[in-house]
N, C-alpha and C positions, 0 to 999 in steps of 0.2 A: 434422829438426826435433823433437823429445821435449816434452810438455806435460802437466806434470803436473795433475790431475784432483781427488787426494784423496791427502792425504798421510796420515801414521800417524794422527793425530788424525783423521781427517774416517771414514777406514776405520771405528776404534772405535765413532763416533757411530752410522756408519750403523749397523754390527751390533747395535747398542745398542736402536736405533730399531726394528731390524729382529723383535729378541727378545720385546720391547714388541708390539707385531703380533699377532706368532706368537700369544704367551698369549691377549693380546685376544679374537683372532676365535676359537681353539678354545676360548674359556672354562677355563683353563688350559692342563696339559699330557697330561692324561689322555688313553693310549690313540695317545699323537703318537709318534712317531719321525723323527729329522735322519738324511737319509739325504745325504751329500757325494758327490757326483761328481767321480771322482777326476780330477785329482788337486787344485786347490785348491780346488776346494768340501769336499773333504773338509777341510780343514782348515778352511774358515770356518764347516762346522758343528760345528767341536771349538768354536771360539771363540763360536759363539751357544748351543751345551751351557752351556756356560762363566758367559756371561752370564743364560741362565734359569734356571740354578742359582743362582745369586746374588739375582733377582729374587722367582722361587717359593719358594726353601728344600731344594727336591728338584729329582732327577736325572730328564735327559730322555735316552728311548734314544735309542744314534745308531749308525750304520754308515755302511760307505762302499761304493760301486757302480762298477765297472771296467765300462763303456761297449764298450769295443773293441772285441768281435766281436757289436754290433750295430749298430756305425757302418753305412749306405748308402753312405760313402764311405773305407774303411777300407781304409788303407795299410799294409805291411808296414815295418817298420824292424830287423827282422832278417835279416843274410845266407843265411839258410836258409826266405825268404820266407814263414813263418809268422810270423804279426802278434804282436806284443809284450802278451800279456795279463797285468795284475798284480795281478787275483783281486777277488771281492766280499766284504766281511766286515760281516754282517749279522747279529750276536748274539739278537736277538729275532725272531719270525714278524711278519710285516707283513699277517696275513689282518688283517681287519677296523680295520686302524690307520690312522687317519691319519698318513701319510706324506710328510713336505717333502724334498722334491728340494731342494739346495743346491749351487748353480753359483758361478763365477765372472761372467761374462760371458754373456748372452742375444745373441747374433745370430740367425743365422740362423732357429735352434729346432730345428735337427738334431741338437744332443747331447741333448737334453731327450728327442725322439720317442726315441734310443735308448735312453733312462735308462728312460721309462713302459715300455718291451717288455721292459728287464733287470727292474726291479722287479715286473713282473705275470706273468715268469716263477716269482718268486721265490712269488707267490699275491695274495689275491685282498685289497687293500686296501679299505675305508670311503671313503678319499678321497685324491688324492692333490694337493699344492701345490707352488708352486714359489716357491722363493726366490732373488734373483740379488744379488750386489754390484752389478752394472753391468748395465742395459739398454741397448742401442747400437740399435735400431732393425732394419730391413733385414730381417724377417723373411720367411720364404718355406712358412713352415706356420703353422696357427692356433694358437700355441703364444702363452699371455700369461702374463708373472708374477703373484704374488700379491703379494709382498713383495719392493718394490724398493729398494734400496741407494742408486743415482741414476741417473736417466736420462741418458746422453749423447749426441745427435743429434752422428750422426757419418758421413762421407761412408764409402762402400762399400771406396775403397782405404785407408783408415786403417787401424791395428791397434789396439785396446784390448791393453795388455799389465798384467796386476794382477801382483805383487810381494806375494809374502810372507814374513816374517821367516822361515817355518819351511822353505822350498824355497829362496829368493831372498836371504837374509840383509839383506834390506832391507824395505819397507814405503811400498809408492806405488802410485796407477793411473795412468798415462798413455796419452798418445793419439801413437802415432805415423804 
């Protein structure tokens, strides 16, 4: 049984609120970089960049990071037993920048831990912040988001499914 917790409008509102919070907390967007964690985090980062441009009238740097090789639960999806890597694409230096990691769902914290390792391998940011569309709890690591679209208490057995137009041709967040 699937229960919709965010529809298209609610997702848009959550991202707009997060965009305002990012601008407010950082006193603008100077030296800020939005880095989406592949796959859905990358699309959310692009959407946040669009909102920030509408609000501030200037563009914020964006990029995307593939954490496949940094995961502590690496799974092999290819027949040759090599991990499937999609590549990192950050066109600006992260040194001395405020990097804002973007992901769709925060659960155990292991994805974020892997993203932190990947970012630090690229350079030394002055600060790393975390924005998530959904925080569902059940952390295994001491990781806390700076910006949250919606807190959704869940059972460990439940699955939070984020559907985005760019990948899934629909827009919703559901609990299964």
